[in-house]
C-alpha positions in Angstrom: 115.8 85.6 110.2 113.8 87.6 112.7 110.3 86.4 113.9 107.9 88.0 116.3 105.1 86.8 118.5 102.6 88.6 120.7 100.5 87.7 123.7 97.8 89.9 125.1 98.6 91.5 128.4 96.3 92.3 131.3 98.2 95.4 132.3 96.4 98.7 132.9 97.5 101.9 131.2 98.7 103.3 134.5 100.9 100.2 135.1 102.3 100.4 131.5 103.7 103.9 131.9 107.4 103.7 132.1 108.2 107.4 131.3 106.4 110.7 131.7 105.9 110.8 127.9 104.2 107.4 127.8 100.7 107.4 126.3 97.7 106.8 128.5 95.1 106.4 125.8 96.0 102.9 124.6 93.6 100.4 126.3 95.1 97.1 125.2 98.8 96.0 125.4 100.8 93.0 124.3 103.8 91.1 125.5 105.9 91.0 122.3 108.9 88.8 121.7 111.4 88.9 118.8 113.3 85.8 117.9 116.6 85.7 116.1 116.6 82.4 114.2 119.4 80.8 112.3 118.0 79.8 109.0 120.3 76.8 108.3 119.6 75.0 111.6 116.3 76.5 112.7 117.7 77.3 116.1 116.7 80.4 118.1 119.9 82.3 118.8 118.5 85.1 120.9 115.3 86.8 121.9 114.1 90.2 123.1 110.8 90.6 125.0 109.0 93.8 125.5 106.2 93.6 128.0 103.1 95.8 128.1 103.9 97.4 124.8 102.0 98.5 121.7 104.1 97.8 118.6 102.7 97.7 115.0 103.8 94.3 113.6 101.5 94.4 110.5 103.3 95.3 107.3 106.5 95.6 109.4 105.3 99.1 110.4 106.8 99.0 113.9 110.3 97.6 112.9 113.0 98.4 110.5 116.1 96.5 109.4 119.3 98.1 107.9 122.2 95.7 107.6 123.0 94.5 111.1 120.9 97.2 112.8 117.4 96.4 113.9 115.0 99.0 115.3 111.7 98.6 117.2 109.1 101.4 117.5 107.3 101.4 120.9 104.2 103.6 120.5 103.1 103.1 124.1 106.4 104.5 125.6 107.4 106.6 122.6 110.8 105.0 122.3 112.8 103.6 119.4 114.9 100.7 120.5 118.0 100.2 118.3 119.6 96.7 118.4 122.8 95.4 116.8 122.8 91.9 115.4 126.1 90.2 116.1 127.6 87.6 113.8 127.2 84.9 116.4 123.5 85.5 116.5 122.9 87.9 119.5 121.0 91.1 120.1 123.1 93.9 121.5 121.4 97.0 122.8 122.8 100.1 121.1 120.6 103.0 122.0 117.1 104.0 123.0 115.7 107.2 121.5 112.6 108.8 123.0 112.3 110.3 126.5 116.1 110.2 126.6 118.4 110.6 123.7 121.7 109.6 125.3 122.7 107.4 128.2 124.0 110.4 130.3 120.7 112.4 129.9 119.4 110.8 133.1 122.4 112.3 135.0 121.5 115.8 133.7 117.9 115.4 134.7 118.9 114.1 138.1 121.0 117.1 138.7 118.1 119.5 137.9 115.7 117.4 140.1 118.2 118.0 143.0 118.2 121.7 142.3 114.4 121.8 142.1 114.1 119.9 145.4 116.5 122.3 147.2 114.6 125.3 145.8 111.3 123.9 147.1 112.8 123.2 150.5 114.1 126.8 150.7 110.8 128.2 149.6 108.8 126.3 152.2 111.3 127.3 154.9 111.2 131.0 153.9 107.4 130.9 153.7 107.0 129.4 157.2 109.4 132.0 158.7 107.6 134.9 157.0 104.1 133.6 158.2 105.4 133.3 161.8 106.8 136.9 161.7 103.5 138.3 160.4 101.5 136.4 163.0 103.7 137.7 165.9 103.5 141.4 164.7 99.7 141.3 164.1 98.1 142.5 167.3 95.2 144.7 168.4 96.2 148.1 169.8 93.6 149.8 171.9 93.4 153.6 172.3 94.4 154.2 175.9 92.9 157.7 176.1 89.3 156.6 175.0 89.4 153.0 176.2 86.8 153.4 179.0 84.3 155.4 176.8 84.8 153.2 173.8 84.3 150.0 175.8 81.3 151.5 177.5 79.6 152.9 174.4 80.3 149.9 172.1 81.9 146.9 173.6 82.4 145.3 170.2 84.3 148.2 168.7 88.1 148.1 168.6 90.6 149.6 166.2 93.6 147.9 164.6 96.7 149.8 163.8 96.7 148.5 160.3 92.9 148.9 159.6 93.4 151.7 157.1 96.4 150.2 155.5 96.2 148.4 152.1 96.8 144.8 152.8 99.1 143.3 150.1 99.8 139.6 150.2 103.4 138.6 150.7 105.3 138.4 147.4 107.0 135.2 148.6 103.6 133.5 149.0 102.5 134.6 145.5 105.8 133.4 143.9 105.5 130.1 145.8 101.9 129.5 144.6 102.8 130.4 141.0 105.8 128.2 141.1 103.8 125.3 142.4 101.1 125.7 139.8 103.7 125.8 137.0 105.3 122.7 138.4 101.9 120.9 138.4 101.2 122.0 134.8 104.7 120.8 133.7 104.2 117.5 135.4 100.9 116.9 133.6 102.5 117.5 130.1 106.0 116.2 129.6 107.9 116.6 126.4 110.4 113.9 125.4 113.9 114.6 124.4 113.6 113.8 120.7 110.5 116.1 120.5 112.4 118.9 122.1 115.2 118.5 119.5 112.6 118.6 116.7 110.8 121.7 118.0 113.8 123.8 119.0 115.0 124.5 115.5 111.8 126.0 114.1 111.1 129.7 113.3 110.2 131.4 116.6 107.0 133.1 115.4 105.5 130.0 113.8 106.9 127.9 116.6 105.1 129.9 119.3 101.8 129.8 117.4 101.6 126.1 116.9 103.7 125.0 119.9 100.7 123.3 121.6 99.9 121.3 118.4 103.4 120.2 117.9 103.8 119.0 121.5 100.7 116.9 121.2 102.2 114.8 118.3 103.4 111.3 119.0 105.9 109.1 117.2 103.9 106.7 115.0 106.2 105.1 112.5 109.9 105.0 111.6 112.3 103.5 109.2 116.1 103.4 108.6 117.2 105.7 105.7 120.8 104.5 106.2 122.9 103.4 109.2 123.0 107.0 110.5 119.6 108.5 109.7 116.0 107.8 110.6 112.7 108.8 109.0 110.2 109.3 111.9 106.5 109.9 111.3 104.7 112.0 114.0 100.9 112.0 114.2 98.0 112.8 116.4 97.1 110.5 119.3 93.8 109.8 117.6 95.4 108.2 114.5 99.0 107.3 116.9 125.6 107.3 117.6 126.9 110.6 117.7 124.8 113.6 118.2 121.2 113.4 117.1 120.2 116.0 114.5 116.8 116.7 113.0 117.6 117.6 109.4 114.2 119.0 108.5 110.5 118.9 109.3 107.9 118.8 106.5 104.1 119.1 106.4 102.1 116.2 104.9 101.2 118.5 101.9 104.7 119.8 101.3 105.6 120.1 97.6 109.3 120.3 98.6 109.2 116.9 100.3 107.3 115.4 97.3 110.1 116.6 95.0 112.7 115.1 97.4 110.8 111.9 97.4 110.8 111.8 93.6 114.5 112.5 93.4 115.6 110.0 96.1 112.8 107.4 96.3 115.2 104.5 96.1 116.5 105.3 99.6 113.0 105.1 101.0 112.0 101.7 99.6 115.5 100.1 99.6 115.4 96.5 100.8 117.7 96.4 103.8 120.3 93.8 102.8 124.1 94.1 102.6 124.4 93.4 98.8 123.1 95.7 96.1 120.2 94.7 93.9 119.8 95.3 90.2 116.0 95.4 89.9 115.2 98.3 92.3 112.7 100.1 90.0 111.7 103.4 91.7 110.4 106.8 90.7 113.9 108.3 90.7 115.8 105.7 88.6 113.1 104.5 86.2 111.3 106.7 83.7 108.4 104.4 83.4 107.8 104.2 87.1 108.0 108.0 87.3 105.4 108.2 84.4 103.0 106.1 86.4 103.4 108.4 89.4 102.8 111.5 87.3 99.6 109.9 85.9 98.5 109.1 89.4 99.1 112.7 90.6 97.3 114.1 87.5 94.3 112.0 88.2 94.0 113.2 91.8 94.6 116.9 90.9 91.7 116.8 88.4 89.3 114.7 90.4 86.1 116.2 91.8 87.3 116.3 95.4 91.0 116.5 94.5 93.5 119.2 94.0 97.2 119.8 94.2 97.4 119.5 98.0 95.3 116.3 98.0 97.5 114.8 95.4 100.6 115.4 97.5 98.9 114.1 100.6 97.9 110.9 98.8 101.4 110.1 97.6 103.1 111.0 100.9 100.6 109.1 103.0 102.4 105.8 102.3 105.6 107.1 104.0 107.5 105.9 105.8 107.9 102.7 103.7 108.6 99.3 105.2 111.5 98.1 103.0 110.8 94.5 103.9 107.4 94.6 102.2 109.0 95.5 98.8 109.9 92.6 96.5 113.1 93.1 94.6 112.5 91.0 91.4 113.2 91.5 87.7 109.5 90.7 87.1 108.6 94.0 88.7 111.2 96.0 86.8 109.3 98.6 84.7 112.2 98.7 82.2 111.8 95.0 81.4 108.1 94.4 81.6 104.8 96.3 81.2 101.9 95.3 83.4 98.7 96.6 85.0 100.0 98.6 88.0 96.5 98.7 89.5 96.7 95.0 90.1 100.4 94.2 90.3 102.7 96.0 92.8 106.2 95.3 94.2 104.8 95.8 97.7 103.1 92.9 99.3 99.9 94.8 100.1 96.7 93.5 98.7 95.2 95.3 95.7 91.7 94.9 94.3 91.6 92.4 91.4 88.5 91.2 89.6 90.4 89.4 86.9 91.8 85.9 87.4 95.0 86.5 85.3 97.8 89.0 85.4 99.7 89.5 82.1 103.2 90.7 81.5 104.4 92.2 78.3 107.9 93.1 77.0 108.6 96.7 77.5 110.9 96.9 74.4 108.7 95.1 71.9 105.2 94.9 73.5 105.2 91.2 73.0 103.2 89.0 75.5 105.7 87.2 77.7 103.9 85.3 80.4 100.9 85.3 82.7 100.1 84.5 86.3 96.9 82.7 87.1 95.8 83.6 90.7 93.5 80.6 91.0 90.2 79.1 89.8 87.6 81.8 89.0 84.7 82.1 91.4 81.6 81.8 89.2 79.1 81.9 92.0 79.3 85.7 92.5 81.1 88.0 90.1 80.5 91.0 92.4 82.5 89.6 95.3 85.5 91.8 96.1 88.8 90.1 95.8 92.3 91.3 96.6 95.6 89.9 95.5 99.2 90.5 96.8 102.3 89.2 94.9 105.6 88.3 96.6 108.4 87.5 94.1 111.8 85.8 94.7 114.7 88.3 94.0 116.5 85.9 91.7 114.6 82.7 90.9 111.4 82.4 88.8 109.2 81.9 91.8 106.2 84.1 92.9 103.7 83.7 95.8 100.2 85.1 95.3 98.0 85.7 98.3 94.3 86.0 97.5 91.9 87.6 99.9 88.1 87.3 99.3 85.4 88.7 101.5 83.8 86.0 103.8 86.1 83.3 102.3 89.4 81.8 103.4 92.7 83.1 102.2 94.1 81.3 99.2 97.9 81.1 98.8 99.3 79.9 95.4 102.9 79.1 94.5 103.9 80.0 91.0 106.9 78.5 89.2 108.1 78.9 85.6 106.4 76.5 83.2 107.6 75.7 79.7 104.1 74.9 78.5 
């Protein structure tokens, strides 16, 4: 079992910058520690601490687990830390993806920094020599024949041999100034290695048009698709091994990506355990779940402020999923039971619920099977907004309901099977 704790840090944004691609718009940082706990004994086997970081821990948005691989998304430093969980209960660093993609990338950058330093030294040396040469050759030549009359008539008049020549600045000085300005511009806006890999494969015409917009995006969320592939969500700052390959890049209103999500939705919300589950009811393997999705899309398309693009955006806005928030249980299998999907969801995110009871019916016969009572009804104010999240055990008849009510304490109920 992996647990996390956070402690507020007093670090400033300048002190928290570890890489040139680190963000400087996050005001508050935390010291976050991950604990690897042995469930049978309760002992802490290993820990990992990340200081002065900004990691989304709510809804597991900043972490992802796939088998023995555990990844952590650092928004502040734009890095994905990949850890391997050993059988003896230890965290092993596998790879960091962000400013660098491979361990030897720093050697390549160091080589280019040496070349750049040598070039700057050569340019400064050449510029000094050229300026010294121009200063020594720049002198005032007086006209010997008319020197006495010129000095007598106008003592302040003197002619220069280059007075009528067009003065052109030295090309070396111009190149040096342009080079220095380019260096300063590049230093103010660095692009991380993974972002370069993403941008380099686009069509050139479209790529050049929106290059500035793409470089301003930051890594916001991520999840494991399998042990070799990631789904990474890039967004604006205002919102915020082998060879790495970016398979494709989609817009948030892409019909193509929506169809891919419908066909392969089980790989996005798969619970990251080693053994397979039999109750993974998704849009791609369950006709009833797909029917619910189509009704949802149809309602958004025909709404007053809706439309086809808005429908696609609403569905894809939930990606990437956090598989740990999905409860794999036969009670949530649409092939076995029919229930109100506006109240009940396999994801442990609160949903609005004004009723006190959730009823389950047999999908085959339509017969009433069982009900879940969230708690005692609040008769004081029927207009109070209430939200309920259900967390079901994957095998046993055991469900946890978490009830949130405005301006009231959270209520947690444990539901077990009753023969009454």
